[in-house]
N, CA, C, O and the ligand as a Tripos MOL2 file, in Angstrom:
@<TRIPOS>MOLECULE
protein
  309   307    78     0     0
PROTEIN
NO_CHARGES

@<TRIPOS>ATOM
      1 N         117.9600   65.4080   87.9880 N.3       1 MET1
      2 CA        117.0750   64.3220   88.4010 C.3       1 MET1
      3 C         116.5470   64.5800   89.8110 C.2       1 MET1
      4 O         115.3360   64.6110   90.0320 O.2       1 MET1
      5 N         117.4530   64.7640   90.7520 N.am      2 SER2
      6 CA        116.9910   65.0420   92.1070 C.3       2 SER2
      7 C         116.8130   66.5430   92.2850 C.2       2 SER2
      8 O         117.4070   67.3380   91.5560 O.2       2 SER2
      9 N         115.9980   66.9220   93.2480 N.am      3 ALA3
     10 CA        115.6850   68.3270   93.4520 C.3       3 ALA3
     11 C         116.9290   69.1270   93.8120 C.2       3 ALA3
     12 O         117.0180   70.3140   93.4970 O.2       3 ALA3
     13 N         117.8820   68.4910   94.4620 N.am      4 MET4
     14 CA        119.0530   69.2290   94.9060 C.3       4 MET4
     15 C         119.8860   69.6990   93.7140 C.2       4 MET4
     16 O         120.6970   70.6150   93.8510 O.2       4 MET4
     17 N         119.6930   69.0820   92.5450 N.am      5 LEU5
     18 CA        120.4460   69.5020   91.3700 C.3       5 LEU5
     19 C         119.7510   70.6350   90.6250 C.2       5 LEU5
     20 O         120.2820   71.1650   89.6490 O.2       5 LEU5
     21 N         118.5600   71.0010   91.0910 N.am      6 ASN6
     22 CA        117.8190   72.0600   90.4220 C.3       6 ASN6
     23 C         118.2510   73.4240   90.9660 C.2       6 ASN6
     24 O         117.4560   74.1350   91.5810 O.2       6 ASN6
     25 N         119.5050   73.7780   90.7350 N.am      7 THR7
     26 CA        120.0480   75.0190   91.2720 C.3       7 THR7
     27 C         119.7850   76.1650   90.3010 C.2       7 THR7
     28 O         119.5000   75.9310   89.1260 O.2       7 THR7
     29 N         119.8780   77.4080   90.7870 N.am      8 PRO8
     30 CA        119.6880   78.5540   89.8830 C.3       8 PRO8
     31 C         120.6420   78.5060   88.6910 C.2       8 PRO8
     32 O         120.2500   78.8470   87.5750 O.2       8 PRO8
     33 N         121.8910   78.0880   88.9140 N.am      9 GLU9
     34 CA        122.8450   78.0410   87.8020 C.3       9 GLU9
     35 C         122.4260   77.0310   86.7470 C.2       9 GLU9
     36 O         122.5600   77.2770   85.5480 O.2       9 GLU9
     37 N         121.9200   75.8970   87.2030 N.am     10 ARG10
     38 CA        121.4750   74.8880   86.2290 C.3      10 ARG10
     39 C         120.2400   75.3610   85.4860 C.2      10 ARG10
     40 O         120.0820   75.1010   84.2930 O.2      10 ARG10
     41 N         119.3620   76.0590   86.2020 N.am     11 ARG11
     42 CA        118.1800   76.5890   85.5070 C.3      11 ARG11
     43 C         118.6100   77.6200   84.4700 C.2      11 ARG11
     44 O         118.0720   77.6720   83.3640 O.2      11 ARG11
     45 N         119.5890   78.4370   84.8460 N.am     12 ARG12
     46 CA        120.1030   79.4460   83.9260 C.3      12 ARG12
     47 C         120.6880   78.7630   82.6780 C.2      12 ARG12
     48 O         120.5010   79.2230   81.5510 O.2      12 ARG12
     49 N         121.3960   77.6600   82.9130 N.am     13 TYR13
     50 CA        122.0020   76.8990   81.8170 C.3      13 TYR13
     51 C         120.9200   76.3020   80.9110 C.2      13 TYR13
     52 O         121.0040   76.3990   79.6870 O.2      13 TYR13
     53 N         119.9200   75.6940   81.5150 N.am     14 ASN14
     54 CA        118.8320   75.1050   80.7200 C.3      14 ASN14
     55 C         118.0630   76.1830   79.9640 C.2      14 ASN14
     56 O         117.6710   75.9830   78.8140 O.2      14 ASN14
     57 N         117.8470   77.3270   80.6140 N.am     15 ASN15
     58 CA        117.1580   78.4260   79.9340 C.3      15 ASN15
     59 C         117.9630   78.9170   78.7450 C.2      15 ASN15
     60 O         117.4030   79.2300   77.6940 O.2      15 ASN15
     61 N         119.2750   78.9860   78.9090 N.am     16 ALA16
     62 CA        120.1270   79.4420   77.8060 C.3      16 ALA16
     63 C         119.9760   78.5070   76.6080 C.2      16 ALA16
     64 O         119.8990   78.9590   75.4660 O.2      16 ALA16
     65 N         119.9340   77.2040   76.8780 N.am     17 HIS17
     66 CA        119.7280   76.2310   75.7930 C.3      17 HIS17
     67 C         118.4020   76.4790   75.0760 C.2      17 HIS17
     68 O         118.3430   76.4620   73.8470 O.2      17 HIS17
     69 N         117.3390   76.7100   75.8480 N.am     18 SER18
     70 CA        116.0270   76.9470   75.2500 C.3      18 SER18
     71 C         116.0330   78.2230   74.4150 C.2      18 SER18
     72 O         115.4890   78.2680   73.3120 O.2      18 SER18
     73 N         116.6650   79.2610   74.9720 N.am     19 ARG19
     74 CA        116.6670   80.5370   74.2450 C.3      19 ARG19
     75 C         117.4470   80.4290   72.9480 C.2      19 ARG19
     76 O         117.0580   81.0150   71.9380 O.2      19 ARG19
     77 N         118.5410   79.6880   72.9660 N.am     20 ILE20
     78 CA        119.3330   79.5060   71.7380 C.3      20 ILE20
     79 C         118.4810   78.8200   70.6880 C.2      20 ILE20
     80 O         118.4680   79.2290   69.5270 O.2      20 ILE20
     81 N         117.7770   77.7910   71.0880 N.am     21 LYS21
     82 CA        116.9440   77.0560   70.1380 C.3      21 LYS21
     83 C         115.9300   78.0060   69.5040 C.2      21 LYS21
     84 O         115.7340   78.0020   68.2890 O.2      21 LYS21
     85 N         115.2930   78.8120   70.3380 N.am     22 ARG22
     86 CA        114.2860   79.7480   69.8360 C.3      22 ARG22
     87 C         114.9360   80.8010   68.9360 C.2      22 ARG22
     88 O         114.4240   81.1180   67.8630 O.2      22 ARG22
     89 N         116.0710   81.3390   69.3910 N.am     23 ALA23
     90 CA        116.7410   82.3880   68.6070 C.3      23 ALA23
     91 C         117.1570   81.8530   67.2460 C.2      23 ALA23
     92 O         117.1130   82.5840   66.2570 O.2      23 ALA23
     93 N         117.5610   80.5790   67.1810 N.am     24 MET24
     94 CA        117.9780   80.0060   65.9060 C.3      24 MET24
     95 C         116.7980   79.8680   64.9560 C.2      24 MET24
     96 O         116.9390   80.0290   63.7440 O.2      24 MET24
     97 N         115.6350   79.5690   65.5210 N.am     25 GLU25
     98 CA        114.4390   79.4740   64.6760 C.3      25 GLU25
     99 C         114.0560   80.8400   64.1250 C.2      25 GLU25
    100 O         113.5380   80.9610   63.0140 O.2      25 GLU25
    101 N         114.3250   81.8720   64.9350 N.am     26 GLU26
    102 CA        113.9210   83.2240   64.5200 C.3      26 GLU26
    103 C         114.9770   83.9190   63.6780 C.2      26 GLU26
    104 O         114.6740   84.8740   62.9630 O.2      26 GLU26
    105 N         116.2170   83.4450   63.7580 N.am     27 ALA27
    106 CA        117.2990   84.1060   63.0180 C.3      27 ALA27
    107 C         117.0750   83.9380   61.5180 C.2      27 ALA27
    108 O         116.7260   82.8570   61.0420 O.2      27 ALA27
    109 N         117.2810   85.0200   60.7920 N.am     28 THR28
    110 CA        117.1060   84.9440   59.3370 C.3      28 THR28
    111 C         118.4580   84.9360   58.6320 C.2      28 THR28
    112 O         118.6260   84.2450   57.6270 O.2      28 THR28
    113 N         119.4270   85.7000   59.1490 N.am     29 ALA29
    114 CA        120.7430   85.7570   58.5030 C.3      29 ALA29
    115 C         121.5350   84.4930   58.8100 C.2      29 ALA29
    116 O         121.5550   84.0210   59.9470 O.2      29 ALA29
    117 N         122.1870   83.9490   57.7830 N.am     30 ALA30
    118 CA        122.9780   82.7280   57.9530 C.3      30 ALA30
    119 C         124.1120   82.9480   58.9630 C.2      30 ALA30
    120 O         124.4320   82.0560   59.7480 O.2      30 ALA30
    121 N         124.7090   84.1320   58.9370 N.am     31 SER31
    122 CA        125.8220   84.4060   59.8530 C.3      31 SER31
    123 C         125.3350   84.4090   61.2980 C.2      31 SER31
    124 O         126.0350   83.9620   62.2060 O.2      31 SER31
    125 N         124.1310   84.9180   61.4910 N.am     32 GLU32
    126 CA        123.5540   84.9610   62.8270 C.3      32 GLU32
    127 C         123.2710   83.5440   63.3200 C.2      32 GLU32
    128 O         123.5600   83.1960   64.4650 O.2      32 GLU32
    129 N         122.6970   82.7350   62.4250 N.am     33 LYS33
    130 CA        122.4230   81.3290   62.7690 C.3      33 LYS33
    131 C         123.7070   80.5990   63.1360 C.2      33 LYS33
    132 O         123.7410   79.8420   64.1060 O.2      33 LYS33
    133 N         124.7620   80.8260   62.3630 N.am     34 GLU34
    134 CA        126.0220   80.1390   62.6120 C.3      34 GLU34
    135 C         126.6100   80.5780   63.9510 C.2      34 GLU34
    136 O         127.1450   79.7580   64.6980 O.2      34 GLU34
    137 N         126.5090   81.8720   64.2520 N.am     35 ALA35
    138 CA        127.0270   82.3730   65.5240 C.3      35 ALA35
    139 C         126.2810   81.7240   66.6870 C.2      35 ALA35
    140 O         126.8860   81.3340   67.6850 O.2      35 ALA35
    141 N         124.9630   81.6140   66.5460 N.am     36 LEU36
    142 CA        124.1520   80.9920   67.5950 C.3      36 LEU36
    143 C         124.4900   79.5110   67.7310 C.2      36 LEU36
    144 O         124.5370   78.9710   68.8360 O.2      36 LEU36
    145 N         124.7250   78.8600   66.5860 N.am     37 ARG37
    146 CA        125.0610   77.4350   66.6070 C.3      37 ARG37
    147 C         126.3550   77.2220   67.3850 C.2      37 ARG37
    148 O         126.4860   76.2670   68.1510 O.2      37 ARG37
    149 N         127.3140   78.1350   67.1740 N.am     38 GLN38
    150 CA        128.5980   78.0140   67.8740 C.3      38 GLN38
    151 C         128.4190   78.2010   69.3880 C.2      38 GLN38
    152 O         129.0250   77.4820   70.1830 O.2      38 GLN38
    153 N         127.6010   79.1480   69.7680 N.am     39 VAL39
    154 CA        127.3450   79.3570   71.2010 C.3      39 VAL39
    155 C         126.6830   78.1030   71.7810 C.2      39 VAL39
    156 O         127.0010   77.6790   72.8930 O.2      39 VAL39
    157 N         125.7650   77.5200   71.0170 N.am     40 GLY40
    158 CA        125.1080   76.2920   71.4560 C.3      40 GLY40
    159 C         126.0920   75.1500   71.6420 C.2      40 GLY40
    160 O         125.9930   74.3750   72.5930 O.2      40 GLY40
    161 N         127.0510   75.0560   70.7120 N.am     41 ARG41
    162 CA        128.0670   74.0100   70.8330 C.3      41 ARG41
    163 C         128.9200   74.2320   72.0730 C.2      41 ARG41
    164 O         129.2190   73.2880   72.8040 O.2      41 ARG41
    165 N         129.3150   75.4940   72.3120 N.am     42 ASP42
    166 CA        130.1180   75.8050   73.5020 C.3      42 ASP42
    167 C         129.3490   75.4420   74.7710 C.2      42 ASP42
    168 O         129.8890   74.8670   75.7160 O.2      42 ASP42
    169 N         128.0730   75.8000   74.7490 N.am     43 LEU43
    170 CA        127.2170   75.5380   75.9090 C.3      43 LEU43
    171 C         127.1400   74.0250   76.1720 C.2      43 LEU43
    172 O         127.2700   73.5790   77.3110 O.2      43 LEU43
    173 N         126.9280   73.2560   75.1150 N.am     44 SER44
    174 CA        126.8080   71.8010   75.2710 C.3      44 SER44
    175 C         128.1230   71.1820   75.7220 C.2      44 SER44
    176 O         128.1340   70.2550   76.5330 O.2      44 SER44
    177 N         129.2210   71.6900   75.2010 N.am     45 ALA45
    178 CA        130.5400   71.1260   75.5450 C.3      45 ALA45
    179 C         130.8680   71.3680   77.0080 C.2      45 ALA45
    180 O         131.4560   70.5150   77.6730 O.2      45 ALA45
    181 N         130.4820   72.5410   77.5040 N.am     46 HIS46
    182 CA        130.8280   72.9020   78.8860 C.3      46 HIS46
    183 C         129.6310   72.6640   79.7950 C.2      46 HIS46
    184 O         129.0390   73.5880   80.3530 O.2      46 HIS46
    185 N         129.3110   71.4140   79.9160 N.am     47 HIS47
    186 CA        128.1400   70.9190   80.6230 C.3      47 HIS47
    187 C         128.5400   70.5830   82.0520 C.2      47 HIS47
    188 O         129.6510   70.1000   82.2720 O.2      47 HIS47
    189 N         127.6620   70.8260   83.0410 N.am     48 PRO48
    190 CA        128.0060   70.4370   84.4150 C.3      48 PRO48
    191 C         127.8910   68.9240   84.6070 C.2      48 PRO48
    192 O         127.0500   68.2810   83.9790 O.2      48 PRO48
    193 N         128.7310   68.3580   85.4680 N.am     49 ASP49
    194 CA        128.5430   66.9530   85.8200 C.3      49 ASP49
    195 C         127.4030   66.8500   86.8380 C.2      49 ASP49
    196 O         126.7960   67.8620   87.1880 O.2      49 ASP49
    197 N         127.1130   65.6490   87.3110 N.am     50 ASP50
    198 CA        125.9090   65.4330   88.1190 C.3      50 ASP50
    199 C         126.1280   65.5870   89.6160 C.2      50 ASP50
    200 O         125.2840   65.1870   90.4180 O.2      50 ASP50
    201 N         127.2540   66.1640   89.9870 N.am     51 GLU51
    202 CA        127.5090   66.3480   91.4210 C.3      51 GLU51
    203 C         126.7200   67.5390   91.9520 C.2      51 GLU51
    204 O         126.2740   68.4140   91.2090 O.2      51 GLU51
    205 N         126.5700   67.5280   93.2800 N.am     52 GLU52
    206 CA        125.8730   68.6520   93.9120 C.3      52 GLU52
    207 C         126.6620   69.9440   93.7050 C.2      52 GLU52
    208 O         126.0850   71.0070   93.4760 O.2      52 GLU52
    209 N         127.9820   69.8360   93.7900 N.am     53 ASP53
    210 CA        128.8790   70.9510   93.4920 C.3      53 ASP53
    211 C         129.5560   70.6310   92.1630 C.2      53 ASP53
    212 O         130.6560   70.0800   92.1440 O.2      53 ASP53
    213 N         128.9070   70.9730   91.0550 N.am     54 PRO54
    214 CA        129.3580   70.4260   89.7740 C.3      54 PRO54
    215 C         130.6820   70.9970   89.2690 C.2      54 PRO54
    216 O         131.0270   72.1490   89.5350 O.2      54 PRO54
    217 N         131.4150   70.1540   88.5320 N.am     55 ASP55
    218 CA        132.5600   70.5860   87.7360 C.3      55 ASP55
    219 C         132.1460   70.5430   86.2820 C.2      55 ASP55
    220 O         131.1940   69.8530   85.9170 O.2      55 ASP55
    221 N         132.8620   71.2810   85.4550 N.am     56 CYS56
    222 CA        132.6050   71.2540   84.0180 C.3      56 CYS56
    223 C         133.1170   69.9350   83.4490 C.2      56 CYS56
    224 O         134.2240   69.5020   83.7670 O.2      56 CYS56
    225 N         132.2960   69.2930   82.5960 N.am     57 ASP57
    226 CA        132.6910   68.0350   81.9660 C.3      57 ASP57
    227 C         133.9090   68.2090   81.0740 C.2      57 ASP57
    228 O         134.7170   67.2900   80.9380 O.2      57 ASP57
    229 N         134.0470   69.3810   80.4650 N.am     58 ARG58
    230 CA        135.1500   69.6140   79.5360 C.3      58 ARG58
    231 C         136.3920   70.0870   80.2660 C.2      58 ARG58
    232 O         137.4790   69.5460   80.0600 O.2      58 ARG58
    233 N         136.2410   71.1050   81.1270 N.am     59 CYS59
    234 CA        137.3960   71.7600   81.7640 C.3      59 CYS59
    235 C         137.8480   71.0620   83.0380 C.2      59 CYS59
    236 O         139.0250   71.1240   83.3950 O.2      59 CYS59
    237 N         136.9320   70.4020   83.7220 N.am     60 GLY60
    238 CA        137.2710   69.8090   85.0100 C.3      60 GLY60
    239 C         137.3810   70.8360   86.1240 C.2      60 GLY60
    240 O         137.8020   70.5060   87.2330 O.2      60 GLY60
    241 N         137.0100   72.0690   85.8420 N.am     61 THR61
    242 CA        137.0410   73.1210   86.8550 C.3      61 THR61
    243 C         135.6290   73.3340   87.3850 C.2      61 THR61
    244 O         134.6580   72.9010   86.7640 O.2      61 THR61
    245 N         135.5120   74.0040   88.5370 N.am     62 PRO62
    246 CA        134.1610   74.2380   89.0870 C.3      62 PRO62
    247 C         133.2570   74.8870   88.0490 C.2      62 PRO62
    248 O         133.6490   75.8210   87.3480 O.2      62 PRO62
    249 N         132.0350   74.3660   87.9710 N.am     63 TRP63
    250 CA        131.0750   74.8410   86.9780 C.3      63 TRP63
    251 C         130.1210   75.8510   87.6210 C.2      63 TRP63
    252 O         129.7810   75.6660   88.7900 O.2      63 TRP63
    253 N         129.6660   76.9040   86.9360 N.am     64 PRO64
    254 CA        129.9850   77.1930   85.5300 C.3      64 PRO64
    255 C         131.4290   77.6710   85.3270 C.2      64 PRO64
    256 O         131.8790   78.6070   85.9890 O.2      64 PRO64
    257 N         132.1340   77.0300   84.4220 N.am     65 CYS65
    258 CA        133.4890   77.4360   84.0470 C.3      65 CYS65
    259 C         133.3890   78.7310   83.2470 C.2      65 CYS65
    260 O         132.2900   79.1810   82.9210 O.2      65 CYS65
    261 N         134.5150   79.3160   82.9400 N.am     66 SER66
    262 CA        134.4860   80.6100   82.2400 C.3      66 SER66
    263 C         133.8490   80.4740   80.8610 C.2      66 SER66
    264 O         133.1730   81.3950   80.4020 O.2      66 SER66
    265 N         134.0540   79.3350   80.1920 N.am     67 ALA67
    266 CA        133.4680   79.1610   78.8560 C.3      67 ALA67
    267 C         131.9430   79.0420   78.9280 C.2      67 ALA67
    268 O         131.2350   79.6030   78.0920 O.2      67 ALA67
    269 N         131.4420   78.3150   79.9220 N.am     68 ALA68
    270 CA        129.9910   78.1950   80.0910 C.3      68 ALA68
    271 C         129.3980   79.5510   80.4430 C.2      68 ALA68
    272 O         128.3430   79.9380   79.9400 O.2      68 ALA68
    273 N         130.0910   80.2550   81.3070 N.am     69 GLU69
    274 CA        129.6290   81.5850   81.7230 C.3      69 GLU69
    275 C         129.5700   82.5250   80.5210 C.2      69 GLU69
    276 O         128.6010   83.2630   80.3430 O.2      69 GLU69
    277 N         130.6070   82.4880   79.7100 N.am     70 ARG70
    278 CA        130.6780   83.3350   78.5120 C.3      70 ARG70
    279 C         129.5240   82.9910   77.5680 C.2      70 ARG70
    280 O         128.8520   83.8840   77.0540 O.2      70 ARG70
    281 N         129.3000   81.7090   77.3460 N.am     71 ALA71
    282 CA        128.2500   81.2870   76.4250 C.3      71 ALA71
    283 C         126.8690   81.7210   76.9470 C.2      71 ALA71
    284 O         126.0310   82.1960   76.1800 O.2      71 ALA71
    285 N         126.6450   81.5530   78.2400 N.am     72 MET72
    286 CA        125.3500   81.9360   78.8110 C.3      72 MET72
    287 C         125.1290   83.4330   78.6750 C.2      72 MET72
    288 O         124.0060   83.8830   78.4470 O.2      72 MET72
    289 N         126.2140   84.2110   78.8160 N.am     73 ARG73
    290 CA        126.0770   85.6680   78.6750 C.3      73 ARG73
    291 C         125.7690   86.0640   77.2500 C.2      73 ARG73
    292 O         125.0120   87.0050   77.0130 O.2      73 ARG73
    293 N         126.3550   85.3490   76.2930 N.am     74 LYS74
    294 CA        126.0980   85.6550   74.8880 C.3      74 LYS74
    295 C         124.6480   85.4140   74.5410 C.2      74 LYS74
    296 O         124.0700   86.1510   73.7420 O.2      74 LYS74
    297 N         124.0500   84.3920   75.1310 N.am     75 VAL75
    298 CA        122.6610   84.0850   74.8290 C.3      75 VAL75
    299 C         121.7540   85.1920   75.3410 C.2      75 VAL75
    300 O         120.7620   85.5490   74.7070 O.2      75 VAL75
    301 N         122.1110   85.7210   76.4900 N.am     76 ARG76
    302 CA        121.2550   86.7390   77.0900 C.3      76 ARG76
    303 C         121.3240   88.0330   76.2750 C.2      76 ARG76
    304 O         120.3400   88.7670   76.1840 O.2      76 ARG76
    305 N         122.4880   88.3060   75.6870 N.am     77 ALA77
    306 CA        122.6730   89.5770   74.9710 C.3      77 ALA77
    307 C         121.7580   89.6670   73.7550 C.2      77 ALA77
    308 O         121.7810   90.6670   73.0380 O.2      77 ALA77
    309 ZN        134.1780   74.2170   80.7870 Zn       78 ZN78
@<TRIPOS>BOND
     1     1     2 1
     2     2     3 1
     3     3     4 2
     4     3     5 am
     5     5     6 1
     6     6     7 1
     7     7     8 2
     8     7     9 am
     9     9    10 1
    10    10    11 1
    11    11    12 2
    12    11    13 am
    13    13    14 1
    14    14    15 1
    15    15    16 2
    16    15    17 am
    17    17    18 1
    18    18    19 1
    19    19    20 2
    20    19    21 am
    21    21    22 1
    22    22    23 1
    23    23    24 2
    24    23    25 am
    25    25    26 1
    26    26    27 1
    27    27    28 2
    28    27    29 am
    29    29    30 1
    30    30    31 1
    31    31    32 2
    32    31    33 am
    33    33    34 1
    34    34    35 1
    35    35    36 2
    36    35    37 am
    37    37    38 1
    38    38    39 1
    39    39    40 2
    40    39    41 am
    41    41    42 1
    42    42    43 1
    43    43    44 2
    44    43    45 am
    45    45    46 1
    46    46    47 1
    47    47    48 2
    48    47    49 am
    49    49    50 1
    50    50    51 1
    51    51    52 2
    52    51    53 am
    53    53    54 1
    54    54    55 1
    55    55    56 2
    56    55    57 am
    57    57    58 1
    58    58    59 1
    59    59    60 2
    60    59    61 am
    61    61    62 1
    62    62    63 1
    63    63    64 2
    64    63    65 am
    65    65    66 1
    66    66    67 1
    67    67    68 2
    68    67    69 am
    69    69    70 1
    70    70    71 1
    71    71    72 2
    72    71    73 am
    73    73    74 1
    74    74    75 1
    75    75    76 2
    76    75    77 am
    77    77    78 1
    78    78    79 1
    79    79    80 2
    80    79    81 am
    81    81    82 1
    82    82    83 1
    83    83    84 2
    84    83    85 am
    85    85    86 1
    86    86    87 1
    87    87    88 2
    88    87    89 am
    89    89    90 1
    90    90    91 1
    91    91    92 2
    92    91    93 am
    93    93    94 1
    94    94    95 1
    95    95    96 2
    96    95    97 am
    97    97    98 1
    98    98    99 1
    99    99   100 2
   100    99   101 am
   101   101   102 1
   102   102   103 1
   103   103   104 2
   104   103   105 am
   105   105   106 1
   106   106   107 1
   107   107   108 2
   108   107   109 am
   109   109   110 1
   110   110   111 1
   111   111   112 2
   112   111   113 am
   113   113   114 1
   114   114   115 1
   115   115   116 2
   116   115   117 am
   117   117   118 1
   118   118   119 1
   119   119   120 2
   120   119   121 am
   121   121   122 1
   122   122   123 1
   123   123   124 2
   124   123   125 am
   125   125   126 1
   126   126   127 1
   127   127   128 2
   128   127   129 am
   129   129   130 1
   130   130   131 1
   131   131   132 2
   132   131   133 am
   133   133   134 1
   134   134   135 1
   135   135   136 2
   136   135   137 am
   137   137   138 1
   138   138   139 1
   139   139   140 2
   140   139   141 am
   141   141   142 1
   142   142   143 1
   143   143   144 2
   144   143   145 am
   145   145   146 1
   146   146   147 1
   147   147   148 2
   148   147   149 am
   149   149   150 1
   150   150   151 1
   151   151   152 2
   152   151   153 am
   153   153   154 1
   154   154   155 1
   155   155   156 2
   156   155   157 am
   157   157   158 1
   158   158   159 1
   159   159   160 2
   160   159   161 am
   161   161   162 1
   162   162   163 1
   163   163   164 2
   164   163   165 am
   165   165   166 1
   166   166   167 1
   167   167   168 2
   168   167   169 am
   169   169   170 1
   170   170   171 1
   171   171   172 2
   172   171   173 am
   173   173   174 1
   174   174   175 1
   175   175   176 2
   176   175   177 am
   177   177   178 1
   178   178   179 1
   179   179   180 2
   180   179   181 am
   181   181   182 1
   182   182   183 1
   183   183   184 2
   184   183   185 am
   185   185   186 1
   186   186   187 1
   187   187   188 2
   188   187   189 am
   189   189   190 1
   190   190   191 1
   191   191   192 2
   192   191   193 am
   193   193   194 1
   194   194   195 1
   195   195   196 2
   196   195   197 am
   197   197   198 1
   198   198   199 1
   199   199   200 2
   200   199   201 am
   201   201   202 1
   202   202   203 1
   203   203   204 2
   204   203   205 am
   205   205   206 1
   206   206   207 1
   207   207   208 2
   208   207   209 am
   209   209   210 1
   210   210   211 1
   211   211   212 2
   212   211   213 am
   213   213   214 1
   214   214   215 1
   215   215   216 2
   216   215   217 am
   217   217   218 1
   218   218   219 1
   219   219   220 2
   220   219   221 am
   221   221   222 1
   222   222   223 1
   223   223   224 2
   224   223   225 am
   225   225   226 1
   226   226   227 1
   227   227   228 2
   228   227   229 am
   229   229   230 1
   230   230   231 1
   231   231   232 2
   232   231   233 am
   233   233   234 1
   234   234   235 1
   235   235   236 2
   236   235   237 am
   237   237   238 1
   238   238   239 1
   239   239   240 2
   240   239   241 am
   241   241   242 1
   242   242   243 1
   243   243   244 2
   244   243   245 am
   245   245   246 1
   246   246   247 1
   247   247   248 2
   248   247   249 am
   249   249   250 1
   250   250   251 1
   251   251   252 2
   252   251   253 am
   253   253   254 1
   254   254   255 1
   255   255   256 2
   256   255   257 am
   257   257   258 1
   258   258   259 1
   259   259   260 2
   260   259   261 am
   261   261   262 1
   262   262   263 1
   263   263   264 2
   264   263   265 am
   265   265   266 1
   266   266   267 1
   267   267   268 2
   268   267   269 am
   269   269   270 1
   270   270   271 1
   271   271   272 2
   272   271   273 am
   273   273   274 1
   274   274   275 1
   275   275   276 2
   276   275   277 am
   277   277   278 1
   278   278   279 1
   279   279   280 2
   280   279   281 am
   281   281   282 1
   282   282   283 1
   283   283   284 2
   284   283   285 am
   285   285   286 1
   286   286   287 1
   287   287   288 2
   288   287   289 am
   289   289   290 1
   290   290   291 1
   291   291   292 2
   292   291   293 am
   293   293   294 1
   294   294   295 1
   295   295   296 2
   296   295   297 am
   297   297   298 1
   298   298   299 1
   299   299   300 2
   300   299   301 am
   301   301   302 1
   302   302   303 1
   303   303   304 2
   304   303   305 am
   305   305   306 1
   306   306   307 1
   307   307   308 2
@<TRIPOS>SUBSTRUCTURE
     1 MET1         2 RESIDUE 1 A MET
     2 SER2         6 RESIDUE 1 A SER
     3 ALA3        10 RESIDUE 1 A ALA
     4 MET4        14 RESIDUE 1 A MET
     5 LEU5        18 RESIDUE 1 A LEU
     6 ASN6        22 RESIDUE 1 A ASN
     7 THR7        26 RESIDUE 1 A THR
     8 PRO8        30 RESIDUE 1 A PRO
     9 GLU9        34 RESIDUE 1 A GLU
    10 ARG10       38 RESIDUE 1 A ARG
    11 ARG11       42 RESIDUE 1 A ARG
    12 ARG12       46 RESIDUE 1 A ARG
    13 TYR13       50 RESIDUE 1 A TYR
    14 ASN14       54 RESIDUE 1 A ASN
    15 ASN15       58 RESIDUE 1 A ASN
    16 ALA16       62 RESIDUE 1 A ALA
    17 HIS17       66 RESIDUE 1 A HIS
    18 SER18       70 RESIDUE 1 A SER
    19 ARG19       74 RESIDUE 1 A ARG
    20 ILE20       78 RESIDUE 1 A ILE
    21 LYS21       82 RESIDUE 1 A LYS
    22 ARG22       86 RESIDUE 1 A ARG
    23 ALA23       90 RESIDUE 1 A ALA
    24 MET24       94 RESIDUE 1 A MET
    25 GLU25       98 RESIDUE 1 A GLU
    26 GLU26      102 RESIDUE 1 A GLU
    27 ALA27      106 RESIDUE 1 A ALA
    28 THR28      110 RESIDUE 1 A THR
    29 ALA29      114 RESIDUE 1 A ALA
    30 ALA30      118 RESIDUE 1 A ALA
    31 SER31      122 RESIDUE 1 A SER
    32 GLU32      126 RESIDUE 1 A GLU
    33 LYS33      130 RESIDUE 1 A LYS
    34 GLU34      134 RESIDUE 1 A GLU
    35 ALA35      138 RESIDUE 1 A ALA
    36 LEU36      142 RESIDUE 1 A LEU
    37 ARG37      146 RESIDUE 1 A ARG
    38 GLN38      150 RESIDUE 1 A GLN
    39 VAL39      154 RESIDUE 1 A VAL
    40 GLY40      158 RESIDUE 1 A GLY
    41 ARG41      162 RESIDUE 1 A ARG
    42 ASP42      166 RESIDUE 1 A ASP
    43 LEU43      170 RESIDUE 1 A LEU
    44 SER44      174 RESIDUE 1 A SER
    45 ALA45      178 RESIDUE 1 A ALA
    46 HIS46      182 RESIDUE 1 A HIS
    47 HIS47      186 RESIDUE 1 A HIS
    48 PRO48      190 RESIDUE 1 A PRO
    49 ASP49      194 RESIDUE 1 A ASP
    50 ASP50      198 RESIDUE 1 A ASP
    51 GLU51      202 RESIDUE 1 A GLU
    52 GLU52      206 RESIDUE 1 A GLU
    53 ASP53      210 RESIDUE 1 A ASP
    54 PRO54      214 RESIDUE 1 A PRO
    55 ASP55      218 RESIDUE 1 A ASP
    56 CYS56      222 RESIDUE 1 A CYS
    57 ASP57      226 RESIDUE 1 A ASP
    58 ARG58      230 RESIDUE 1 A ARG
    59 CYS59      234 RESIDUE 1 A CYS
    60 GLY60      238 RESIDUE 1 A GLY
    61 THR61      242 RESIDUE 1 A THR
    62 PRO62      246 RESIDUE 1 A PRO
    63 TRP63      250 RESIDUE 1 A TRP
    64 PRO64      254 RESIDUE 1 A PRO
    65 CYS65      258 RESIDUE 1 A CYS
    66 SER66      262 RESIDUE 1 A SER
    67 ALA67      266 RESIDUE 1 A ALA
    68 ALA68      270 RESIDUE 1 A ALA
    69 GLU69      274 RESIDUE 1 A GLU
    70 ARG70      278 RESIDUE 1 A ARG
    71 ALA71      282 RESIDUE 1 A ALA
    72 MET72      286 RESIDUE 1 A MET
    73 ARG73      290 RESIDUE 1 A ARG
    74 LYS74      294 RESIDUE 1 A LYS
    75 VAL75      298 RESIDUE 1 A VAL
    76 ARG76      302 RESIDUE 1 A ARG
    77 ALA77      306 RESIDUE 1 A ALA
    78 ZN78       309 GROUP 0 **** ****
């Protein structure tokens, strides 16, 4: 909402969400779609809270937590 929350990590997170959506539309194999769906679920579950120095909503650890980081890397691959 505020500009201070528009950090590179949050942009990376939002971009990962967009790319997953696009990749799912383009995926033809059911197994590929399911794998992408799982990454999307992980990404959504490990969401940053609204603090300037965010923690993960799921883990309670500084965000991006290892699960969010892993999910974002999978999207890029
Ligand atoms: Zn987490």
